[in-house]
C-alpha positions in Angstrom: 29.3 9.3 -25.1 28.9 8.9 -21.4 30.5 5.9 -19.7 27.9 3.9 -17.6 28.7 3.4 -14.0 27.5 0.4 -11.9 24.9 1.3 -9.3 22.0 -0.3 -7.4 18.3 0.6 -7.7 16.5 0.2 -4.4 12.8 0.1 -5.0 10.4 0.1 -2.0 6.7 -0.7 -2.5 4.3 0.3 0.3 0.9 1.8 1.0 0.3 5.5 1.6 -1.1 4.8 5.0 2.0 3.0 6.3 3.5 4.7 9.4 6.8 4.8 11.2 7.0 6.5 14.6 3.6 8.3 14.0 4.8 9.7 10.7 4.2 8.6 7.1 6.6 5.8 6.3 7.5 7.2 2.9 8.5 10.5 4.5 10.6 8.8 7.1 12.4 6.7 4.5 13.2 9.7 2.3 14.5 11.7 5.3 16.6 8.8 6.4 18.0 8.4 2.9 18.9 12.1 2.9 20.5 11.8 6.3 22.6 8.9 4.9 23.7 11.1 2.1 22.3 8.9 -0.6 22.3 10.4 -4.1 18.5 11.0 -4.1 15.1 9.5 -3.5 11.8 9.8 -5.5 8.4 8.9 -4.2 5.9 7.8 -6.9 2.2 7.6 -6.1 0.2 5.0 -8.0 -3.5 5.6 -9.1 -4.2 1.9 -8.7 -2.6 -1.3 -7.3 -2.9 -4.3 -5.0 -0.5 -6.2 -2.8 -0.3 -9.5 -1.0 -3.9 -9.0 0.4 -5.3 -8.7 -3.1 -7.3 -5.7 -1.9 -7.6 -3.2 -4.7 -6.5 0.4 -4.0 -7.7 3.0 -6.5 -8.4 6.7 -7.0 -11.7 6.0 -8.8 -14.5 8.0 -7.2 -16.8 5.1 -6.5 -14.0 3.1 -4.8 -12.1 5.9 -3.2 -9.1 4.6 -1.3 -6.8 6.6 1.0 -4.2 3.9 1.1 -2.9 4.3 -2.5 0.2 2.4 -3.6 3.6 4.2 -3.3 7.0 3.3 -4.7 10.2 4.9 -3.5 13.2 4.7 -5.8 16.7 5.3 -4.6 19.8 4.8 -6.9 23.3 4.9 -5.4 26.5 2.8 -5.2 26.2 -0.8 -4.0 28.1 0.1 -0.8 25.8 3.0 0.2 22.7 1.0 -0.6 24.0 -1.9 1.5 24.7 0.4 4.4 21.2 1.8 4.2 19.3 -1.5 4.2 19.6 -2.1 8.0 18.1 1.3 8.6 15.3 0.5 6.2 14.7 -2.8 7.9 14.1 -1.0 11.2 11.4 1.2 9.7 9.4 -1.4 7.6 6.8 -3.6 9.1 5.4 -4.7 5.7 5.8 -4.0 2.0 8.2 -5.2 -0.6 11.8 -4.2 -1.3 13.7 -5.0 -4.4 17.2 -4.4 -5.5 18.6 -4.5 -9.0 21.8 -3.6 -10.7 21.6 -0.6 -13.0 24.0 1.3 -15.2 23.9 5.1 -14.6 24.4 7.6 -17.3 24.5 10.8 -15.3 23.8 14.2 -16.9 24.5 17.7 -15.5 27.5 19.2 -13.9 27.8 17.3 -10.6 29.2 13.9 -11.4 30.4 13.0 -7.8 27.0 11.8 -6.4 27.3 8.2 -7.3 
């Protein structure tokens, strides 16, 4: 049995059209996370959603939206996530950021990432 390790899940909710320095915000966040040597980042694209404006964003053909919801998930040690938050704050003009404690069961050969 693998022993769980404590980690933090950083989850970032934003729209596909969000920009930072004339680039897609989600790309900027992932590249900055890589530069910070975080364990990894995954961008998930949602087919439907709404945010604080209650405006519906969907892939349905009759209501085609370019600004689909995105979620970026990053899991790493609490210290590394805490160090990344000020960088994230500089990039985000809007959206939602959540943090939650998670237990990591890591599989594969490399067990040094978190």
